[in-house]
C-alpha positions in Angstrom: 106.5 131.2 99.0 104.5 129.4 96.4 101.8 127.2 97.0 103.9 124.2 97.1 105.5 125.1 100.5 102.4 125.7 102.4 102.0 121.7 101.8 104.9 121.9 104.3 104.6 124.7 106.7 101.3 125.6 108.5 102.8 129.4 108.5 102.0 131.0 105.2 104.7 133.7 106.5 107.2 131.8 106.7 109.5 128.8 105.4 110.6 127.7 108.4 107.6 127.9 110.6 105.9 125.0 112.2 106.0 122.4 110.2 102.9 120.0 109.6 103.1 116.1 109.2 101.0 114.8 106.0 99.6 111.6 105.2 99.4 109.7 101.4 96.5 107.5 101.1 97.5 105.2 98.3 96.3 101.5 97.1 99.0 98.7 96.3 98.6 97.3 92.9 101.6 95.0 92.7 105.2 93.9 93.7 108.1 93.5 91.7 111.5 93.5 91.8 113.7 97.0 91.6 116.2 97.4 88.9 117.7 100.8 87.3 115.0 100.3 84.3 113.0 102.2 86.9 115.1 105.5 85.9 115.0 104.8 82.5 112.5 106.5 79.9 112.7 110.1 81.6 114.7 113.2 80.4 114.2 114.7 84.4 115.0 113.8 87.4 114.8 115.2 90.9 116.4 113.8 93.9 116.3 114.4 97.9 118.1 111.7 99.8 120.3 111.5 103.1 123.4 110.3 101.3 124.0 108.9 97.9 127.1 107.0 96.2 129.2 108.8 93.7 129.1 105.8 91.1 125.0 106.2 91.3 125.2 109.5 90.2 127.3 108.9 87.6 125.6 106.3 86.2 122.4 108.8 86.3 124.0 111.6 84.9 126.4 110.1 82.2 124.7 106.6 81.2 121.0 107.3 81.8 120.8 110.5 79.3 118.8 112.8 81.6 118.7 116.0 80.3 118.0 117.7 83.6 119.2 116.6 86.8 119.1 118.1 90.4 119.9 115.9 93.8 119.3 117.3 97.3 122.1 116.0 99.7 120.9 116.4 103.4 121.1 114.0 106.8 119.9 114.8 109.9 122.5 113.0 112.0 125.3 114.9 110.8 123.3 118.4 110.6 123.4 118.8 114.4 121.3 122.1 116.2 124.9 124.1 115.9 125.8 127.2 113.3 129.4 125.7 113.2 128.1 122.1 112.2 125.7 123.1 109.4 128.6 125.1 108.0 131.1 122.1 108.7 128.8 119.5 106.9 128.1 121.9 104.0 132.1 122.4 103.3 132.8 118.8 103.7 129.6 117.9 101.4 130.9 120.3 98.6 134.6 118.9 99.0 133.8 114.9 98.7 131.7 115.7 95.8 134.2 117.8 94.0 136.6 115.2 94.7 134.9 112.4 94.6 134.1 111.8 90.9 137.7 111.4 90.1 136.8 107.7 91.3 134.0 107.0 88.9 133.8 103.5 87.4 134.8 102.7 83.8 136.2 100.2 81.9 138.8 102.2 80.8 140.9 105.2 81.8 139.4 107.0 78.4 136.0 106.0 79.9 136.2 107.3 83.3 137.7 110.6 81.9 135.1 110.9 79.9 132.1 110.5 82.4 133.9 113.0 84.5 134.3 115.5 81.8 130.6 114.9 80.8 129.7 115.8 84.8 131.6 118.6 85.1 130.6 120.1 81.9 127.0 119.7 82.6 127.1 121.3 86.0 128.6 124.4 84.4 126.3 124.7 82.1 123.4 124.5 84.8 121.7 121.1 83.1 122.9 119.0 86.3 122.6 121.1 89.9 123.4 119.8 93.9 121.6 121.3 96.9 123.0 120.9 100.5 120.6 121.3 103.3 121.2 124.1 105.4 119.3 123.0 108.5 117.8 119.5 109.7 114.8 119.5 107.2 115.6 116.8 104.7 113.9 113.7 106.1 112.9 112.4 103.3 114.0 110.1 100.1 111.5 111.2 96.9 112.9 110.4 93.6 110.8 112.7 90.6 110.8 111.5 87.1 109.6 113.3 83.9 109.8 113.0 80.2 107.9 112.0 76.9 104.0 112.8 78.9 105.2 110.6 81.6 105.5 111.3 85.2 107.0 108.9 87.7 107.9 109.2 91.8 109.7 107.1 93.7 109.6 107.7 97.8 110.8 105.1 100.4 113.8 104.6 102.8 116.4 104.0 100.0 119.2 106.3 100.0 120.5 107.4 96.1 123.2 104.5 96.5 124.2 101.7 95.0 124.3 99.5 98.5 120.8 100.8 99.4 119.0 100.1 95.7 121.4 96.8 95.6 118.5 94.4 97.1 121.8 93.6 100.1 120.0 95.5 102.6 116.3 95.8 103.9 115.0 98.9 102.0 111.3 99.7 101.3 110.1 101.7 97.6 107.0 102.8 96.6 106.0 103.7 92.9 103.3 106.0 91.6 102.8 106.4 87.8 100.9 109.1 86.1 99.0 110.0 89.8 98.6 113.7 89.5 97.8 114.1 93.5 101.3 112.0 94.2 102.9 114.1 91.5 101.4 117.4 93.1 102.4 116.7 96.6 105.9 115.3 96.3 106.9 117.6 93.7 105.8 120.6 96.6 107.9 118.7 99.3 111.0 118.3 97.5 110.1 122.2 96.0 110.0 123.3 99.6 113.0 121.6 100.8 115.0 122.8 97.9 114.4 126.1 98.0 113.7 127.0 101.9 116.4 124.8 103.3 119.2 124.7 101.1 122.2 126.1 99.6 123.7 125.6 96.1 126.6 123.5 96.3 129.1 124.4 93.7 131.1 121.6 91.7 135.1 122.4 91.1 136.8 119.8 88.8 140.2 121.2 90.1 139.7 122.1 93.9 142.4 123.8 95.9 144.7 121.9 98.0 144.3 124.2 101.1 141.8 124.1 103.2 141.5 128.0 104.0 141.5 128.6 100.3 138.2 126.3 99.6 136.6 127.6 102.9 135.0 130.3 101.2 133.4 128.0 98.8 131.1 126.6 101.8 127.7 126.8 100.3 126.2 128.9 103.2 129.2 130.9 102.7 128.9 131.8 99.1 125.5 133.6 99.7 126.6 135.5 102.6 129.4 137.2 100.5 127.1 137.3 97.3 124.8 139.7 98.9 126.2 143.4 100.0 124.1 142.6 103.3 125.1 138.8 104.0 122.6 136.2 104.1 120.7 134.3 107.4 121.1 130.4 108.5 118.5 129.0 110.3 119.6 126.9 113.5 116.9 125.0 114.8 116.8 124.3 118.4 117.9 121.2 119.8 114.9 119.0 120.4 115.5 117.0 124.5 115.7 113.3 124.6 117.3 112.8 120.6 120.4 112.4 119.5 121.5 111.8 115.5 123.1 109.0 114.2 126.1 110.3 111.8 128.3 108.8 108.9 131.9 108.2 110.7 133.9 109.9 107.9 132.1 112.7 107.7 131.9 113.2 111.3 135.4 112.6 111.8 135.9 115.3 109.2 133.7 117.9 110.5 135.6 117.5 114.2 138.7 119.0 112.1 137.1 122.5 110.7 134.3 122.9 113.2 136.4 124.5 115.8 137.6 127.4 113.0 133.6 127.3 112.5 132.9 128.2 115.8 135.4 130.7 116.8 134.5 132.7 113.7 130.5 132.8 115.1 131.8 133.2 118.7 130.4 136.5 118.8 127.0 135.4 117.1 123.8 134.3 118.4 120.6 133.4 116.5 117.7 135.9 116.5 114.3 134.5 118.5 113.2 132.8 115.4 116.6 131.1 115.2 118.4 132.9 112.7 121.6 133.6 112.5 122.8 136.4 110.2 126.2 136.0 108.5 128.0 139.5 106.9 130.7 139.0 104.5 133.3 140.5 107.1 132.6 136.9 109.4 133.3 134.7 106.5 136.8 136.7 106.0 137.2 136.2 109.5 136.4 132.6 109.3 139.2 132.1 106.6 141.4 133.5 107.9 141.3 131.4 111.4 141.2 128.1 109.3 144.3 129.4 107.3 145.9 130.0 110.8 145.2 126.3 111.8 146.3 124.7 108.9 150.2 124.4 110.1 148.9 123.1 113.1 146.2 120.6 112.0 147.1 117.3 112.6 146.4 114.3 110.5 143.3 111.9 110.1 143.0 110.3 113.5 143.1 106.6 113.6 144.9 103.4 115.2 145.1 100.3 113.7 146.8 96.8 114.3 147.8 95.2 111.1 149.1 91.7 112.4 152.5 92.8 114.1 152.1 96.3 113.2 150.5 99.3 114.2 149.3 102.3 111.9 149.1 105.3 113.5 147.3 107.9 111.3 148.2 106.2 108.0 152.1 105.9 108.9 153.5 102.5 110.6 154.1 102.8 114.4 157.7 101.9 115.1 157.8 100.3 118.6 161.3 99.8 118.9 162.7 102.7 120.6 166.0 103.7 121.7 166.8 102.7 125.7 168.1 106.1 126.4 164.8 107.9 125.1 162.8 105.4 127.2 164.8 106.5 130.5 164.2 110.1 129.5 160.5 109.4 129.6 160.6 107.4 132.7 162.7 110.5 134.4 159.8 112.8 132.7 157.3 110.6 134.5 159.1 110.5 137.8 158.7 114.3 137.7 155.3 114.7 136.4 153.9 112.4 139.5 156.1 114.2 141.9 154.8 117.5 141.2 151.5 116.3 143.3 153.9 116.7 146.5 154.2 120.4 145.6 151.1 122.2 146.4 148.4 119.8 146.5 146.4 119.5 149.9 144.9 116.3 150.5 145.8 112.5 150.4 148.5 112.9 147.9 149.8 109.5 148.3 146.4 108.1 146.9 146.2 110.5 144.3 149.5 109.8 143.0 148.4 105.7 142.9 144.9 106.0 141.3 146.5 108.5 138.6 148.6 105.7 138.2 145.9 103.2 137.9 144.2 105.7 135.1 147.6 105.8 133.2 148.0 102.1 133.4 144.2 101.6 131.9 144.9 104.2 129.1 148.0 103.0 127.7 146.2 99.8 127.8 143.2 101.2 126.1 144.5 100.6 122.2 144.7 96.7 123.3 141.3 96.6 125.3 139.3 95.6 122.0 141.5 92.4 121.8 140.8 91.6 125.3 137.0 92.1 125.3 136.2 90.7 122.1 138.3 87.2 123.4 136.4 87.3 126.5 133.2 88.0 124.2 133.6 85.1 121.9 134.1 82.8 125.4 130.7 84.7 127.0 133.2 85.5 129.7 132.3 88.4 132.2 133.2 91.5 129.8 133.3 94.0 133.2 136.8 92.8 133.7 137.6 94.7 130.3 136.1 98.0 131.0 135.9 100.4 127.6 135.0 103.8 129.7 137.2 105.6 132.5 135.8 108.2 134.3 138.3 111.0 135.9 136.6 112.7 138.4 136.5 115.2 141.5 137.5 118.9 142.6 138.2 121.3 140.4 142.2 122.3 140.5 143.2 118.8 141.1 145.6 118.0 137.5 142.6 116.0 135.2 143.3 117.6 132.1 147.0 118.3 132.6 147.5 114.2 133.0 145.1 113.3 130.2 147.1 115.3 127.8 150.3 114.4 129.4 149.4 111.0 128.2 147.9 111.6 124.8 151.5 113.2 124.4 153.6 110.6 125.8 151.7 107.8 123.5 151.0 109.9 120.0 152.7 113.2 120.3 150.3 115.4 120.3 146.7 115.3 122.0 143.4 114.8 120.8 140.9 115.7 122.7 137.3 115.6 121.4 134.6 118.1 121.9 132.5 117.6 124.9 129.1 118.6 123.1 129.9 115.4 120.9 129.1 113.3 123.9 125.8 111.7 122.4 125.4 107.8 121.5 125.2 109.0 117.9 128.6 110.5 117.7 130.1 108.2 120.0 129.4 105.0 117.7 131.0 107.4 114.6 134.0 108.0 116.4 134.3 104.1 117.3 134.8 103.0 113.8 136.6 106.1 112.6 139.4 106.2 115.8 139.4 102.5 115.9 142.2 101.6 118.6 142.7 105.3 119.1 141.4 106.3 122.5 138.6 108.9 122.6 139.0 111.5 125.0 136.5 114.2 126.4 137.5 116.9 128.6 135.0 118.2 131.3 131.8 116.9 130.4 129.3 118.6 132.3 127.1 116.4 135.1 123.7 117.4 132.8 125.1 115.8 129.4 126.6 112.6 131.3 123.1 111.8 133.1 121.4 112.8 129.6 123.5 110.1 127.5 125.7 107.9 129.7 123.3 105.1 130.6 122.7 104.7 126.5 126.5 105.0 125.7 128.2 102.9 128.4 125.3 100.0 128.9 125.3 99.6 124.9 127.4 95.9 124.6 126.7 95.9 120.9 130.1 97.0 119.1 129.9 96.0 115.2 133.3 96.4 114.9 136.6 94.2 115.5 138.7 97.4 116.5 137.1 100.0 118.5 138.4 102.7 121.2 138.2 103.2 125.1 136.5 106.4 126.1 138.3 108.6 128.9 136.0 111.2 130.4 137.0 113.8 133.0 134.5 115.9 134.8 134.3 117.7 137.7 131.7 116.2 139.8 131.2 114.5 143.4 131.2 111.1 144.4 127.1 110.6 144.8 126.9 111.9 140.8 126.9 108.0 139.4 124.6 104.7 139.3 125.9 101.8 140.5 125.0 100.4 136.8 127.6 103.0 135.2 130.2 102.5 138.1 130.6 98.8 137.5 131.1 99.0 134.2 133.7 101.6 134.4 136.8 102.5 135.6 135.9 105.3 138.4 138.9 107.6 139.7 137.6 110.0 142.0 139.9 112.8 144.1 139.3 115.7 146.3 142.9 116.2 146.6 143.5 119.3 144.7 145.4 123.0 144.5 143.9 125.0 146.5 141.8 127.8 144.7 143.8 130.8 146.0 147.3 129.4 145.4 148.1 131.0 142.3 151.9 130.7 142.8 151.9 127.0 143.3 149.4 126.7 139.9 151.9 128.6 137.6 154.7 126.7 139.3 152.8 123.7 138.5 151.9 125.0 134.6 155.7 125.8 134.1 156.7 122.4 134.8 154.4 120.5 133.3 154.9 122.0 130.2 158.6 121.5 130.4 158.2 118.1 131.3 155.7 117.4 128.3 158.5 119.5 125.9 161.0 117.1 127.1 158.5 113.6 126.8 158.9 111.1 123.6 156.7 108.6 122.8 159.7 105.7 123.5 158.2 104.6 126.6 155.0 104.1 125.2 155.9 102.2 121.6 158.4 100.0 123.9 155.4 99.3 126.3 152.9 98.6 123.6 155.4 96.0 122.2 155.7 94.0 125.4 152.0 94.4 126.1 151.0 92.9 122.6 153.3 90.2 122.7 152.3 89.0 126.2 148.4 89.1 124.9 149.8 86.8 122.0 151.5 84.8 124.3 148.7 84.2 126.2 146.0 84.0 123.5 147.8 81.2 121.9 148.6 79.5 124.9 145.0 79.6 125.5 143.4 78.5 121.7 146.3 75.9 121.8 144.4 74.2 125.2 142.3 71.1 124.7 138.1 71.5 124.3 137.9 70.3 127.8 140.0 72.3 129.5 139.0 75.0 131.9 138.7 78.3 130.3 142.1 79.6 129.8 143.9 82.9 131.4 143.3 84.8 128.3 139.6 84.8 129.3 140.1 86.2 132.7 142.8 88.6 132.0 142.8 91.6 134.2 143.9 94.2 132.3 144.8 96.9 135.0 147.3 94.0 136.6 148.9 93.1 133.1 149.5 97.1 132.0 150.9 97.7 135.6 153.4 95.2 135.7 154.6 95.6 132.5 154.8 99.4 133.1 156.1 98.8 136.1 159.0 96.4 134.8 159.5 99.1 132.5 160.3 101.7 135.0 162.3 99.2 137.2 164.6 98.5 134.1 165.3 102.2 133.4 165.1 104.1 136.8 168.1 106.3 137.5 171.0 104.5 139.6 170.7 104.3 143.1 166.6 105.1 143.0 163.4 102.9 143.7 160.8 102.7 142.3 158.1 105.2 144.0 155.5 103.8 146.5 152.6 105.0 144.2 154.4 102.7 141.3 153.2 99.2 142.0 151.2 96.5 140.0 147.4 96.7 141.0 144.5 94.8 140.3 141.1 96.0 138.8 139.2 94.4 141.3 141.0 96.7 143.9 139.6 99.5 142.4 135.9 98.4 141.1 135.9 97.8 144.9 137.1 101.2 145.9 134.3 102.7 143.5 131.6 101.5 146.4 133.9 103.1 149.2 131.3 105.8 149.2 127.8 103.7 148.9 129.6 101.5 151.5 130.2 104.4 154.5 126.8 106.1 153.5 125.4 102.5 154.3 127.4 101.8 157.6 126.6 105.5 159.0 123.0 104.9 158.0 122.5 101.6 159.5 124.8 102.8 162.8 123.8 101.0 166.0 122.4 104.3 167.3 119.9 104.5 164.9 118.5 101.1 165.1 114.9 101.5 166.8 112.8 98.4 168.2 109.4 99.9 167.5 107.5 98.3 164.5 107.3 101.8 162.7 110.7 103.6 163.3 110.9 107.6 163.6 112.4 109.2 160.5 116.1 108.7 160.1 116.3 105.2 162.3 115.7 101.4 160.7 114.4 98.1 162.2 114.8 94.6 161.2 111.9 92.7 159.7 113.0 89.0 158.9 115.2 89.4 155.9 114.5 93.1 155.5 116.3 96.2 156.8 113.5 98.4 157.1 114.8 102.3 156.9 112.4 105.5 157.6 112.9 108.6 155.8 110.8 111.9 154.8 109.5 112.0 152.3 111.9 114.9 151.0 115.1 112.4 151.5 113.4 109.7 150.0 114.8 109.8 146.4 118.3 111.4 147.5 118.5 108.3 149.9 117.6 105.5 147.4 119.9 107.2 145.0 122.8 106.3 147.3 122.0 102.7 147.8 123.4 100.4 145.3 120.4 99.5 143.4 120.6 95.2 144.0 120.4 95.8 147.5 117.1 97.4 147.3 114.1 95.7 148.1 111.4 97.5 145.7 108.5 95.3 146.4 108.7 96.1 150.0 109.4 100.0 149.8 106.9 102.4 150.0 106.5 105.9 150.9 108.5 106.8 153.6 110.4 103.6 154.4 113.3 101.9 152.3 113.6 98.5 152.1 116.8 96.5 152.0 117.6 92.6 151.5 119.2 92.0 154.6 121.7 89.0 153.3 122.9 91.4 150.0 123.3 94.5 152.2 125.7 92.3 155.1 127.7 91.0 151.9 128.0 94.3 150.6 129.1 95.7 153.9 131.1 92.5 154.8 129.5 92.7 158.3 126.5 91.1 160.1 123.6 93.6 160.9 121.7 93.0 164.0 119.5 94.7 166.4 121.9 95.9 169.3 121.4 94.5 172.7 119.6 97.1 174.8 119.8 97.2 178.8 116.9 97.2 180.8 116.9 101.1 181.6 117.4 102.2 178.1 114.4 100.0 176.8 
């Protein structure tokens, strides 16, 4: 390590040791408006930036006359603490840079061609160099300019992009001219990042079309192939309580190739210092995996509405369907739900009805943003348009097969997002990229849900006109969720499942589900989507035509589950086999009924807790008993049970001001309303006193 790197790291023997944060003491001399002349008159430029725009780089390289240009790309939000994500980001950055210069600006085609040729030639000659981070160290934005005996340092919040330097967004820039202290400090910081934490980014004027053919060009994998013994990739530990915000387009692109890297690195583990050693043979394995997946790869995932037309992954979605195909789909769904009667143990009719409720919500998901936007415009209550649904309960209860069958019936193929991406930053990226396409997370762990769910589900600020719903499946019990989460989601809980030892029934069910999915088309859903859209448009038109003095229109209070289940039941009625009737589980329903059921367990818990046999007339009841004190119900609990008991009671019923160690106070009136019952001290006969 050279002297410059020691400014960043306390450990002189390791470029990746414990980092030190430095402070530059400075005085402000003046404030002026920025323009590109700040980059003019220099022969050399070095840039460290999160993100950049290709037109900005093209302008600097081809028009500003730099004899030497160097840029380091990095983004702490994109590069997560996972080797597969780091490699995926490097690959996407290389691909985007190679392709993007094709669209540089110019007054004529000849001008654009000249700019491209200049950039590629200078890269080939080594006069222009690009680097990409291989860990998450690149947080700063530093621009170093030098030439004709002058030196300029520009630092601040602005990335190397036209948008950032346009003045259209709030940015901070600080300039040091011919300041030796500033130059030495920021040059050392730049070199430390470039030399210790980046890979050289190759640039190809005509990159191969095949993803498998270019996978070896991932910068870190180039290093692994160039050395006989491979190369080392640094994988930092995951910080607790933090989540990154990533660029949506790059996040979605990463999702397409990250599984291949993960499979290729499956047998490798970082050492105690966080170093993951990649040998040349591993590179070949990753490339083979990517090539084998290319034929199966689906298109970029999104669903958008343009007037009366839906666009699915760049292709118009035809809403008309052959009635014979719709009838076939109805038959497949009837067979699918009938499977739950073959070996499942528990309340099967309730399971079927609950799963049909989830189906109705999921089918309505692409239209939920329209309902929600209309409600927010009129300040209507938005909990009637839940963006999240949680499908949870015992294992072996068919959650995953249900979700996969639904997605296949809607879009012809299931698309499940990695549960590790259930973070606030990744969901924001998916909201923008997926538009109306539902985002599904399968088998989310309780720890990950508890860590991020509050921030994600309670966030009401969505800056897009089109955004998706989110469906989560979990193995969890009924006491796993806070009341503020429950009231914002469609909660579907079941304990009805296949017994774990019933291998024969499980295999029979798997074969049946596979056969049903093979026969299922998208005809039913496309017909449903056309009807539901037309119905919503009609309701909206009626509401917009109402006079300003009229009461809020029906569109302000649309029950999404009622509308969806009504449309779906009508379609099923129309396409039932002759002589058959609609099953009991297939019936219109309301969201209010399912929101009420979400609190079944808290009601049962409170009813048992406040049973007559637990009342005690003493001022301080013994442990496990309760008493009345004016408008309060006071429950005595042990210190061990205090937190657990309190968590099982909806928070709006609690009177925290009157609670203390050893007792929990409840608001009597709110508790009576919640239980729909009066709470009175039971009458005691003389011999019981």
